[in-house]
N, CA, C and O atoms as CSV, one atom per row, in Angstrom:
chain,resi,resn,atom,element,x,y,z
A,1,MET,N,N,91.071,91.972,97.774
A,1,MET,CA,C,90.449,91.728,96.991
A,1,MET,C,C,91.452,92.526,95.973
A,1,MET,O,O,91.669,93.701,96.267
A,2,ALA,N,N,92.054,92.025,94.860
A,2,ALA,CA,C,92.951,92.821,94.396
A,2,ALA,C,C,92.361,93.213,92.859
A,2,ALA,O,O,91.536,92.377,92.493
A,3,TYR,N,N,92.580,94.225,91.939
A,3,TYR,CA,C,92.040,94.151,90.667
A,3,TYR,C,C,92.232,95.479,90.177
A,3,TYR,O,O,92.023,96.530,90.783
A,4,ASN,N,N,92.844,95.243,88.485
A,4,ASN,CA,C,93.104,96.164,87.529
A,4,ASN,C,C,92.446,96.534,87.217
A,4,ASN,O,O,91.559,95.798,86.786
A,5,ASP,N,N,92.184,98.638,87.110
A,5,ASP,CA,C,91.362,99.013,86.277
A,5,ASP,C,C,91.817,99.529,84.912
A,5,ASP,O,O,91.875,100.758,84.901
A,6,PHE,N,N,92.074,99.091,84.043
A,6,PHE,CA,C,92.545,99.418,82.605
A,6,PHE,C,C,91.411,100.420,82.174
A,6,PHE,O,O,92.048,100.963,81.271
A,7,SER,N,N,90.533,100.883,82.166
A,7,SER,CA,C,89.642,101.248,81.907
A,7,SER,C,C,90.151,102.689,81.501
A,7,SER,O,O,91.152,103.078,82.102
A,8,GLY,N,N,89.469,103.718,80.348
A,8,GLY,CA,C,89.817,105.549,80.663
A,8,GLY,C,C,91.360,105.110,79.544
A,8,GLY,O,O,91.774,104.120,78.941
A,9,GLN,N,N,91.822,106.669,79.793
A,9,GLN,CA,C,93.094,106.781,79.862
A,9,GLN,C,C,94.550,106.655,80.639
A,9,GLN,O,O,94.907,107.407,81.546
A,10,GLU,N,N,95.089,105.882,80.263
A,10,GLU,CA,C,95.812,105.821,81.463
A,10,GLU,C,C,97.696,106.400,80.997
A,10,GLU,O,O,98.515,105.895,80.230
A,11,ARG,N,N,97.758,107.529,81.808
A,11,ARG,CA,C,98.977,108.424,81.465
A,11,ARG,C,C,100.019,108.004,82.234
A,11,ARG,O,O,101.064,108.626,82.046
A,12,ARG,N,N,100.045,107.112,83.063
A,12,ARG,CA,C,101.290,106.706,83.805
A,12,ARG,C,C,102.405,105.799,82.529
A,12,ARG,O,O,102.349,105.413,81.361
A,13,ARG,N,N,103.518,105.817,83.889
A,13,ARG,CA,C,104.776,105.090,82.797
A,13,ARG,C,C,104.522,103.294,83.181
A,13,ARG,O,O,104.702,102.356,82.405
A,14,PHE,N,N,103.995,103.227,84.807
A,14,PHE,CA,C,103.893,101.585,85.403
A,14,PHE,C,C,102.691,101.371,85.222
A,14,PHE,O,O,102.006,102.377,85.040
A,15,VAL,N,N,102.060,100.160,85.204
A,15,VAL,CA,C,101.186,99.282,85.761
A,15,VAL,C,C,100.872,99.861,87.037
A,15,VAL,O,O,101.654,100.426,87.802
A,16,ARG,N,N,99.228,99.588,87.233
A,16,ARG,CA,C,99.040,99.864,89.164
A,16,ARG,C,C,98.415,98.664,89.332
A,16,ARG,O,O,97.697,98.135,88.484
A,17,LEU,N,N,98.659,98.246,90.357
A,17,LEU,CA,C,98.136,97.239,91.267
A,17,LEU,C,C,97.053,97.621,92.194
A,17,LEU,O,O,97.553,97.719,93.315
A,18,TYR,N,N,95.782,97.881,92.220
A,18,TYR,CA,C,94.649,98.185,92.956
A,18,TYR,C,C,94.835,97.140,94.243
A,18,TYR,O,O,94.505,95.969,94.061
A,19,TYR,N,N,95.271,97.477,95.324
A,19,TYR,CA,C,95.806,96.534,96.495
A,19,TYR,C,C,95.876,96.996,97.631
A,19,TYR,O,O,96.881,97.656,97.894
A,20,PRO,N,N,94.987,96.834,98.528
A,20,PRO,CA,C,95.150,97.760,100.029
A,20,PRO,C,C,96.075,97.005,100.661
A,20,PRO,O,O,95.779,95.868,101.029
A,21,LEU,N,N,97.442,97.586,100.894
A,21,LEU,CA,C,98.544,97.252,101.918
A,21,LEU,C,C,98.465,98.274,103.548
A,21,LEU,O,O,97.676,99.181,103.810
A,22,LYS,N,N,99.437,97.782,104.299
A,22,LYS,CA,C,99.589,98.752,105.004
A,22,LYS,C,C,100.409,99.559,105.070
A,22,LYS,O,O,101.575,99.191,105.217
A,23,VAL,N,N,100.189,100.511,105.011
A,23,VAL,CA,C,101.482,102.013,105.246
A,23,VAL,C,C,101.336,102.420,106.673
A,23,VAL,O,O,100.418,102.549,107.484
A,24,LYS,N,N,103.284,102.642,106.616
A,24,LYS,CA,C,103.264,103.490,107.905
A,24,LYS,C,C,104.113,104.761,107.403
A,24,LYS,O,O,104.924,104.550,106.500
A,25,PHE,N,N,104.035,105.591,107.729
A,25,PHE,CA,C,104.551,106.919,107.337
A,25,PHE,C,C,105.181,107.971,108.565
A,25,PHE,O,O,104.741,107.991,109.714
A,26,ARG,N,N,106.033,108.623,108.181
A,26,ARG,CA,C,107.020,109.556,109.298
A,26,ARG,C,C,106.705,111.032,108.298
A,26,ARG,O,O,106.209,110.870,107.183
A,27,ILE,N,N,106.984,112.215,108.718
A,27,ILE,CA,C,106.602,113.305,107.778
A,27,ILE,C,C,108.124,113.988,108.510
A,27,ILE,O,O,108.480,114.168,109.674
A,28,ILE,N,N,108.799,114.256,107.087
A,28,ILE,CA,C,110.263,114.876,107.625
A,28,ILE,C,C,110.745,116.234,106.946
A,28,ILE,O,O,111.158,116.364,105.794
A,29,SER,N,N,110.654,116.834,107.543
A,29,SER,CA,C,110.834,118.559,107.509
A,29,SER,C,C,112.569,118.377,107.564
A,29,SER,O,O,113.304,117.427,107.830
A,30,GLY,N,N,112.814,119.894,107.141
A,30,GLY,CA,C,114.373,120.311,107.484
A,30,GLY,C,C,114.649,120.578,109.268
A,30,GLY,O,O,115.713,121.017,109.703
A,31,GLU,N,N,113.945,120.362,109.782
A,31,GLU,CA,C,113.542,120.814,111.256
A,31,GLU,C,C,113.664,119.111,112.043
A,31,GLU,O,O,113.027,118.119,111.689
A,32,ASN,N,N,114.342,119.169,112.799
A,32,ASN,CA,C,114.690,118.175,113.609
A,32,ASN,C,C,113.440,118.340,114.794
A,32,ASN,O,O,113.675,119.114,115.722
A,33,ASN,N,N,112.229,117.680,114.772
A,33,ASN,CA,C,111.195,118.457,116.238
A,33,ASN,C,C,110.344,116.750,116.653
A,33,ASN,O,O,110.641,115.640,116.210
A,34,GLU,N,N,109.419,117.071,117.483
A,34,GLU,CA,C,108.454,115.806,117.304
A,34,GLU,C,C,107.940,115.691,116.731
A,34,GLU,O,O,107.473,114.558,116.618
A,35,GLU,N,N,107.590,116.565,115.965
A,35,GLU,CA,C,106.432,115.952,114.962
A,35,GLU,C,C,107.430,115.188,113.482
A,35,GLU,O,O,106.911,114.713,112.472
A,36,SER,N,N,108.858,115.268,113.756
A,36,SER,CA,C,108.969,114.224,112.738
A,36,SER,C,C,109.209,112.930,113.365
A,36,SER,O,O,109.384,111.990,112.589
A,37,LEU,N,N,109.256,112.663,114.795
A,37,LEU,CA,C,108.973,111.474,115.107
A,37,LEU,C,C,107.520,110.566,114.766
A,37,LEU,O,O,107.282,109.386,114.508
A,38,LYS,N,N,106.791,111.691,114.906
A,38,LYS,CA,C,105.274,110.687,114.891
A,38,LYS,C,C,105.370,109.648,113.500
A,38,LYS,O,O,105.701,109.938,112.351
A,39,ILE,N,N,105.026,108.576,113.974
A,39,ILE,CA,C,104.615,107.522,112.694
A,39,ILE,C,C,102.536,107.646,112.779
A,39,ILE,O,O,101.703,107.622,113.685
A,40,TYR,N,N,102.513,107.748,111.578
A,40,TYR,CA,C,101.184,107.601,111.115
A,40,TYR,C,C,101.065,106.575,109.965
A,40,TYR,O,O,101.949,106.366,109.134
A,41,SER,N,N,99.796,105.928,110.022
A,41,SER,CA,C,98.776,104.482,109.380
A,41,SER,C,C,98.082,104.906,108.277
A,41,SER,O,O,97.219,105.759,108.479
A,42,ALA,N,N,98.244,104.535,107.222
A,42,ALA,CA,C,97.844,104.698,106.099
A,42,ALA,C,C,97.165,102.905,105.359
A,42,ALA,O,O,97.258,101.857,105.997
A,43,ILE,N,N,96.555,103.011,103.977
A,43,ILE,CA,C,96.058,102.151,103.498
A,43,ILE,C,C,96.395,102.283,102.179
A,43,ILE,O,O,95.757,103.185,101.637
A,44,SER,N,N,97.292,101.617,101.346
A,44,SER,CA,C,97.221,102.330,99.880
A,44,SER,C,C,95.904,101.495,99.076
A,44,SER,O,O,95.291,100.473,99.386
A,45,LYS,N,N,95.810,102.251,98.133
A,45,LYS,CA,C,94.537,102.589,97.178
A,45,LYS,C,C,95.243,101.388,95.829
A,45,LYS,O,O,94.997,100.216,95.543
A,46,ASN,N,N,95.816,102.019,95.497
A,46,ASN,CA,C,96.959,101.734,94.722
A,46,ASN,C,C,98.098,101.893,94.792
A,46,ASN,O,O,98.560,102.754,95.541
A,47,ILE,N,N,99.260,100.706,93.646
A,47,ILE,CA,C,100.919,100.959,94.132
A,47,ILE,C,C,101.344,100.176,92.411
A,47,ILE,O,O,101.020,99.287,91.624
A,48,SER,N,N,102.464,101.517,92.684
A,48,SER,CA,C,103.098,100.354,91.171
A,48,SER,C,C,104.934,100.646,91.858
A,48,SER,O,O,105.301,101.000,92.978
A,49,VAL,N,N,105.742,100.302,90.590
A,49,VAL,CA,C,107.016,100.079,91.098
A,49,VAL,C,C,107.734,101.795,91.457
A,49,VAL,O,O,108.798,102.048,92.022
A,50,ASN,N,N,106.783,102.687,90.937
A,50,ASN,CA,C,107.773,103.977,91.276
A,50,ASN,C,C,106.650,104.973,92.341
A,50,ASN,O,O,107.050,106.102,92.627
A,51,ALA,N,N,105.415,104.561,92.837
A,51,ALA,CA,C,104.649,105.296,93.238
A,51,ALA,C,C,103.272,104.856,93.942
A,51,ALA,O,O,102.661,103.844,93.599
A,52,LEU,N,N,102.946,105.524,94.731
A,52,LEU,CA,C,101.538,104.807,95.259
A,52,LEU,C,C,100.612,105.583,95.178
A,52,LEU,O,O,100.884,106.705,94.751
A,53,CYS,N,N,99.425,105.325,95.491
A,53,CYS,CA,C,98.159,106.373,96.226
A,53,CYS,C,C,97.764,105.710,97.840
A,53,CYS,O,O,97.452,104.533,98.020
A,54,MET,N,N,97.830,106.431,98.588
A,54,MET,CA,C,97.320,106.031,100.220
A,54,MET,C,C,96.414,106.751,100.502
A,54,MET,O,O,96.343,107.917,100.114
A,55,GLU,N,N,95.360,106.044,101.401
A,55,GLU,CA,C,94.149,106.605,101.753
A,55,GLU,C,C,94.595,107.050,103.296
A,55,GLU,O,O,94.957,106.215,104.125
A,56,ILE,N,N,94.520,108.473,103.568
A,56,ILE,CA,C,94.949,109.120,105.280
A,56,ILE,C,C,93.649,109.275,106.202
A,56,ILE,O,O,92.922,110.191,105.818
A,57,ASP,N,N,93.223,108.634,107.252
A,57,ASP,CA,C,92.314,109.090,107.722
A,57,ASP,C,C,92.391,110.235,108.183
A,57,ASP,O,O,93.431,110.607,108.726
A,58,ALA,N,N,90.807,111.414,108.015
A,58,ALA,CA,C,91.094,112.417,108.336
A,58,ALA,C,C,90.977,112.987,110.136
A,58,ALA,O,O,90.575,113.994,110.719
A,59,LEU,N,N,91.593,111.661,110.513
A,59,LEU,CA,C,91.607,111.818,112.185
A,59,LEU,C,C,93.146,112.246,112.265
A,59,LEU,O,O,93.680,112.518,113.340
A,60,TYR,N,N,93.735,112.278,111.179
A,60,TYR,CA,C,95.265,112.515,111.068
A,60,TYR,C,C,95.006,114.093,110.453
A,60,TYR,O,O,95.671,114.370,109.455
A,61,GLN,N,N,94.218,114.992,110.907
A,61,GLN,CA,C,94.291,115.974,110.316
A,61,GLN,C,C,95.873,116.955,110.488
A,61,GLN,O,O,96.257,117.510,109.459
A,62,ASP,N,N,96.607,117.107,111.589
A,62,ASP,CA,C,97.757,117.139,111.635
A,62,ASP,C,C,98.986,116.964,110.424
A,62,ASP,O,O,99.770,117.740,109.877
A,63,ALA,N,N,98.738,115.726,110.347
A,63,ALA,CA,C,99.881,115.588,109.470
A,63,ALA,C,C,99.181,115.845,107.654
A,63,ALA,O,O,99.986,116.063,106.749
A,64,CYS,N,N,97.897,115.789,107.405
A,64,CYS,CA,C,97.017,116.042,106.419
A,64,CYS,C,C,97.794,117.439,105.759
A,64,CYS,O,O,98.449,117.640,104.736
A,65,ASP,N,N,97.369,118.247,106.870
A,65,ASP,CA,C,97.856,119.628,106.752
A,65,ASP,C,C,99.145,119.602,106.254
A,65,ASP,O,O,99.325,119.941,105.085
A,66,ARG,N,N,100.459,119.108,107.239
A,66,ARG,CA,C,101.477,119.167,106.189
A,66,ARG,C,C,101.699,118.764,104.586
A,66,ARG,O,O,102.196,119.296,103.594
A,67,ILE,N,N,101.055,117.544,104.912
A,67,ILE,CA,C,101.168,116.953,103.292
A,67,ILE,C,C,100.453,117.607,102.383
A,67,ILE,O,O,100.382,117.241,101.210
A,68,LYS,N,N,99.891,118.583,102.835
A,68,LYS,CA,C,99.290,119.557,101.792
A,68,LYS,C,C,99.715,120.562,101.251
A,68,LYS,O,O,99.602,121.023,100.115
A,69,SER,N,N,100.488,121.039,102.635
A,69,SER,CA,C,101.286,122.301,101.820
A,69,SER,C,C,102.883,122.064,100.967
A,69,SER,O,O,103.742,122.821,100.515
A,70,GLY,N,N,102.699,120.630,101.053
A,70,GLY,CA,C,103.947,120.122,99.984
A,70,GLY,C,C,105.220,120.805,100.226
A,70,GLY,O,O,105.719,121.383,99.261
A,71,GLN,N,N,105.852,120.838,101.395
A,71,GLN,CA,C,106.895,121.029,102.180
A,71,GLN,C,C,107.848,120.164,102.284
A,71,GLN,O,O,109.027,120.284,101.949
A,72,ASP,N,N,107.004,118.789,103.024
A,72,ASP,CA,C,107.928,117.652,103.866
A,72,ASP,C,C,107.696,116.434,102.626
A,72,ASP,O,O,106.850,116.153,101.777
A,73,LYS,N,N,108.970,115.942,103.095
A,73,LYS,CA,C,108.889,114.723,102.632
A,73,LYS,C,C,108.743,113.550,103.200
A,73,LYS,O,O,109.213,113.457,104.334
A,74,LEU,N,N,108.310,112.767,102.822
A,74,LEU,CA,C,107.625,110.945,103.413
A,74,LEU,C,C,108.541,110.080,103.544
A,74,LEU,O,O,109.240,109.675,102.615
A,75,GLU,N,N,108.649,109.574,105.184
A,75,GLU,CA,C,109.730,108.348,104.902
A,75,GLU,C,C,108.344,107.207,105.327
A,75,GLU,O,O,107.542,107.227,106.260
A,76,LEU,N,N,108.547,106.176,104.055
A,76,LEU,CA,C,107.207,105.228,104.343
A,76,LEU,C,C,107.717,103.725,104.603
A,76,LEU,O,O,108.831,103.479,104.141
A,77,GLU,N,N,107.018,102.633,105.315
A,77,GLU,CA,C,107.526,101.258,105.897
A,77,GLU,C,C,105.946,101.074,105.029
A,77,GLU,O,O,104.894,101.654,105.295
A,78,ILE,N,N,106.220,100.040,103.900
A,78,ILE,CA,C,104.505,99.313,103.563
A,78,ILE,C,C,104.919,97.845,103.700
A,78,ILE,O,O,106.130,97.632,103.642
A,79,THR,N,N,104.219,96.950,103.848
A,79,THR,CA,C,103.694,95.697,104.453
A,79,THR,C,C,102.970,95.020,103.399
A,79,THR,O,O,101.765,94.767,103.389
A,80,LEU,N,N,103.766,94.774,102.581
A,80,LEU,CA,C,103.773,93.799,101.436
A,80,LEU,C,C,102.563,92.770,101.400
A,80,LEU,O,O,101.753,92.678,100.478
A,81,ASP,N,N,102.585,91.840,102.832
A,81,ASP,CA,C,101.518,90.639,102.727
A,81,ASP,C,C,101.568,90.474,104.429
A,81,ASP,O,O,102.303,91.117,105.180
A,82,SER,N,N,100.701,89.560,104.772
A,82,SER,CA,C,100.644,89.410,106.257
A,82,SER,C,C,101.920,89.081,107.092
A,82,SER,O,O,101.995,89.190,108.316
A,83,ASP,N,N,102.783,88.717,106.363
A,83,ASP,CA,C,103.950,88.295,107.063
A,83,ASP,C,C,104.593,90.287,107.080
A,83,ASP,O,O,104.799,91.134,106.211
A,84,LYS,N,N,104.690,90.235,108.573
A,84,LYS,CA,C,105.337,91.666,108.799
A,84,LYS,C,C,106.836,91.577,108.685
A,84,LYS,O,O,107.429,92.594,109.045
A,85,ASN,N,N,107.498,90.674,108.301
A,85,ASN,CA,C,109.198,90.792,108.069
A,85,ASN,C,C,109.304,91.471,106.394
A,85,ASN,O,O,110.176,92.282,106.082
A,86,ASN,N,N,108.083,90.882,105.289
A,86,ASN,CA,C,107.873,91.114,104.341
A,86,ASN,C,C,107.610,92.640,104.149
A,86,ASN,O,O,106.619,92.958,103.492
A,87,THR,N,N,108.509,93.722,104.727
A,87,THR,CA,C,108.021,95.468,104.239
A,87,THR,C,C,109.302,95.788,103.688
A,87,THR,O,O,110.374,95.280,104.015
A,88,ILE,N,N,109.057,96.886,102.616
A,88,ILE,CA,C,109.753,97.730,101.907
A,88,ILE,C,C,109.876,99.028,102.533
A,88,ILE,O,O,108.783,99.295,103.032
A,89,LYS,N,N,110.825,100.084,102.760
A,89,LYS,CA,C,111.135,101.236,103.352
A,89,LYS,C,C,111.607,102.038,102.246
A,89,LYS,O,O,112.554,101.612,101.584
A,90,LEU,N,N,110.987,103.312,101.919
A,90,LEU,CA,C,111.387,103.992,100.887
A,90,LEU,C,C,111.301,105.596,100.978
A,90,LEU,O,O,111.310,105.730,102.202
A,91,SER,N,N,111.260,106.264,100.706
A,91,SER,CA,C,111.288,107.660,100.803
A,91,SER,C,C,110.585,108.206,99.376
A,91,SER,O,O,110.848,107.867,98.222
A,92,GLY,N,N,109.707,109.063,99.817
A,92,GLY,CA,C,109.400,109.765,98.684
A,92,GLY,C,C,108.190,111.281,98.574
A,92,GLY,O,O,107.660,111.474,99.668
A,93,SER,N,N,107.839,112.055,97.728
A,93,SER,CA,C,107.011,113.163,98.034
A,93,SER,C,C,105.883,112.839,97.523
A,93,SER,O,O,105.659,111.850,96.825
A,94,ALA,N,N,104.733,114.112,98.035
A,94,ALA,CA,C,103.774,113.512,98.015
A,94,ALA,C,C,103.180,114.712,96.553
A,94,ALA,O,O,103.829,115.757,96.601
A,95,ILE,N,N,102.419,114.700,95.699
A,95,ILE,CA,C,102.609,114.715,94.506
A,95,ILE,C,C,100.740,115.028,94.011
A,95,ILE,O,O,100.343,115.362,92.895
A,96,ARG,N,N,99.928,114.789,95.211
A,96,ARG,CA,C,98.631,114.991,94.779
A,96,ARG,C,C,97.784,114.588,96.080
A,96,ARG,O,O,97.811,113.446,96.541
A,97,PHE,N,N,97.161,115.454,96.533
A,97,PHE,CA,C,96.313,115.390,97.735
A,97,PHE,C,C,94.907,115.868,97.718
A,97,PHE,O,O,94.569,117.049,97.632
A,98,THR,N,N,94.038,114.731,97.818
A,98,THR,CA,C,92.510,115.024,97.146
A,98,THR,C,C,91.349,114.816,98.745
A,98,THR,O,O,91.445,113.771,99.388
A,99,GLU,N,N,90.474,115.780,99.131
A,99,GLU,CA,C,89.755,115.276,99.977
A,99,GLU,C,C,88.876,114.108,99.841
A,99,GLU,O,O,88.808,113.934,98.624
A,100,GLU,N,N,88.108,113.139,100.474
A,100,GLU,CA,C,87.383,112.137,100.314
A,100,GLU,C,C,86.255,111.948,100.916
A,100,GLU,O,O,86.243,111.043,101.750
A,101,TYR,N,N,85.233,112.574,100.730
A,101,TYR,CA,C,84.025,112.751,101.746
A,101,TYR,C,C,84.331,113.269,103.119
A,101,TYR,O,O,83.542,112.949,104.008
A,102,SER,N,N,85.196,113.903,103.376
A,102,SER,CA,C,85.244,114.583,104.831
A,102,SER,C,C,86.245,113.736,105.399
A,102,SER,O,O,87.301,114.204,105.825
A,103,LYS,N,N,85.941,112.354,105.434
A,103,LYS,CA,C,86.384,111.153,106.094
A,103,LYS,C,C,87.993,110.724,106.042
A,103,LYS,O,O,88.611,110.332,107.032
A,104,SER,N,N,88.567,110.871,104.695
A,104,SER,CA,C,89.912,110.697,104.161
A,104,SER,C,C,90.604,111.371,103.244
A,104,SER,O,O,89.960,112.085,102.476
A,105,TYR,N,N,91.889,111.308,103.129
A,105,TYR,CA,C,92.660,111.874,102.005
A,105,TYR,C,C,93.307,110.893,101.297
A,105,TYR,O,O,94.092,110.072,101.771
A,106,ASN,N,N,92.824,111.035,99.682
A,106,ASN,CA,C,93.851,110.487,99.006
A,106,ASN,C,C,95.064,111.132,98.660
A,106,ASN,O,O,95.015,112.175,98.009
A,107,THR,N,N,96.488,110.491,99.125
A,107,THR,CA,C,97.691,111.244,99.163
A,107,THR,C,C,98.519,110.496,98.027
A,107,THR,O,O,99.085,109.453,98.355
A,108,GLY,N,N,98.645,110.996,96.584
A,108,GLY,CA,C,99.518,110.377,95.872
A,108,GLY,C,C,101.058,110.647,95.862
A,108,GLY,O,O,101.460,111.808,95.784
A,109,VAL,N,N,101.924,109.595,95.942
A,109,VAL,CA,C,103.088,109.592,96.440
A,109,VAL,C,C,104.473,108.954,95.743
A,109,VAL,O,O,104.885,107.810,95.931
A,110,ILE,N,N,105.107,110.002,94.871
A,110,ILE,CA,C,106.001,109.388,93.941
A,110,ILE,C,C,107.621,109.055,95.110
A,110,ILE,O,O,108.044,109.822,95.975
A,111,PHE,N,N,108.082,107.969,94.794
A,111,PHE,CA,C,109.147,107.513,95.178
A,111,PHE,C,C,110.334,108.094,94.829
A,111,PHE,O,O,110.571,108.275,93.634
A,112,THR,N,N,111.349,108.512,95.914
A,112,THR,CA,C,112.453,109.111,95.710
A,112,THR,C,C,113.602,108.466,95.939
A,112,THR,O,O,114.647,108.485,95.289
A,113,ARG,N,N,113.260,107.770,97.129
A,113,ARG,CA,C,114.408,107.121,96.974
A,113,ARG,C,C,114.482,105.282,97.610
A,113,ARG,O,O,114.724,105.267,98.817
A,114,LEU,N,N,114.328,103.963,97.035
A,114,LEU,CA,C,113.974,103.058,96.944
A,114,LEU,C,C,115.689,102.162,96.562
A,114,LEU,O,O,116.400,102.230,95.559
A,115,GLU,N,N,115.858,101.385,97.846
A,115,GLU,CA,C,117.162,100.380,97.830
A,115,GLU,C,C,116.669,99.274,97.016
A,115,GLU,O,O,115.488,98.933,97.067
A,116,GLU,N,N,117.541,98.692,96.254
A,116,GLU,CA,C,117.579,97.811,95.045
A,116,GLU,C,C,116.978,96.616,95.509
A,116,GLU,O,O,116.278,95.857,94.838
A,117,ASP,N,N,117.508,96.413,97.509
A,117,ASP,CA,C,117.022,95.258,97.658
A,117,ASP,C,C,115.327,95.101,97.811
A,117,ASP,O,O,114.707,94.085,97.498
A,118,ASP,N,N,114.780,96.241,98.317
A,118,ASP,CA,C,113.458,96.503,98.262
A,118,ASP,C,C,112.541,96.557,97.114
A,118,ASP,O,O,111.408,96.083,97.033
A,119,LYS,N,N,113.408,97.402,95.992
A,119,LYS,CA,C,112.778,97.486,94.849
A,119,LYS,C,C,112.710,96.095,93.789
A,119,LYS,O,O,112.283,96.028,92.637
A,120,LEU,N,N,113.251,95.133,94.587
A,120,LEU,CA,C,113.130,93.585,93.956
A,120,LEU,C,C,112.149,93.003,94.616
A,120,LEU,O,O,111.554,92.046,94.119
A,121,LYS,N,N,111.811,93.538,95.939
A,121,LYS,CA,C,110.633,92.568,96.668
A,121,LYS,C,C,109.155,93.114,96.426
A,121,LYS,O,O,108.127,92.493,96.696
A,122,LEU,N,N,109.259,94.762,95.703
A,122,LEU,CA,C,108.098,95.297,95.460
A,122,LEU,C,C,107.599,94.481,94.145
A,122,LEU,O,O,106.538,93.893,93.935
A,123,LEU,N,N,108.968,94.695,93.186
A,123,LEU,CA,C,108.798,93.988,91.643
A,123,LEU,C,C,107.836,92.590,91.829
A,123,LEU,O,O,106.772,92.352,91.259
A,124,HIS,N,N,108.475,91.853,92.692
A,124,HIS,CA,C,108.330,90.633,93.007
A,124,HIS,C,C,106.612,90.795,93.791
A,124,HIS,O,O,105.712,89.994,93.539
A,125,PHE,N,N,106.544,91.291,94.188
A,125,PHE,CA,C,104.695,91.419,94.486
A,125,PHE,C,C,103.921,91.806,93.655
A,125,PHE,O,O,102.907,91.132,93.478
A,126,LEU,N,N,104.115,92.906,92.938
A,126,LEU,CA,C,103.569,93.624,91.909
A,126,LEU,C,C,103.302,92.535,90.804
A,126,LEU,O,O,102.137,92.427,90.423
A,127,LYS,N,N,104.345,91.642,90.199
A,127,LYS,CA,C,103.980,90.798,89.283
A,127,LYS,C,C,103.241,89.467,89.663
A,127,LYS,O,O,102.322,88.875,89.095
A,128,THR,N,N,104.153,89.106,91.155
A,128,THR,CA,C,103.027,87.957,91.488
A,128,THR,C,C,101.286,88.344,91.635
A,128,THR,O,O,100.359,87.579,91.373
A,129,ASN,N,N,101.219,89.338,91.983
A,129,ASN,CA,C,99.222,89.815,92.314
A,129,ASN,C,C,98.700,90.225,90.761
A,129,ASN,O,O,97.552,89.971,90.395
A,130,ILE,N,N,99.683,90.885,89.904
A,130,ILE,CA,C,98.967,91.026,88.719
A,130,ILE,C,C,98.467,89.987,88.124
A,130,ILE,O,O,97.294,89.761,87.826
A,131,SER,N,N,99.602,89.230,87.927
A,131,SER,CA,C,99.388,87.646,87.274
A,131,SER,C,C,98.547,86.900,87.792
A,131,SER,O,O,98.146,86.024,87.025
A,132,ASN,N,N,97.941,86.893,89.201
A,132,ASN,CA,C,97.327,86.319,90.136
A,132,ASN,C,C,95.949,86.952,89.940
A,132,ASN,O,O,95.015,86.517,90.614
A,133,ASN,N,N,95.755,87.921,89.088
A,133,ASN,CA,C,94.225,88.623,89.051
A,133,ASN,C,C,94.123,88.774,87.730
A,133,ASN,O,O,93.305,89.629,87.391
A,134,GLU,N,N,94.859,88.053,86.618
A,134,GLU,CA,C,94.398,88.211,85.380
A,134,GLU,C,C,93.243,87.209,84.981
A,134,GLU,O,O,92.740,87.262,83.858
């Protein structure tokens, strides 16, 4: 179920779509090691053309600890619909990290690299789903 919450003061440049999407991510550090190869799963809480907020299960405590330190970059793959071929790949940096009831962590990620084709897919997805929910 998607919805837009425009109540309160909105400081973001771009409108957010509140929509659960499957997100796979890896944590990239300056070191090439086994930790960089681990793939984690999350669910988006909201997404815009330049950022997202995703919910990471507290079971991934090792990932949460590394993200919380703010030293590493993230590589993400976001599935835009049930068609597994409709995915986008991008890089980002965690800019916000909050604990949610000891069961999960909300992580704000700003996109640092998004290829033009993937940006167009994301824009189309956002436009379609925002207009469908007005």
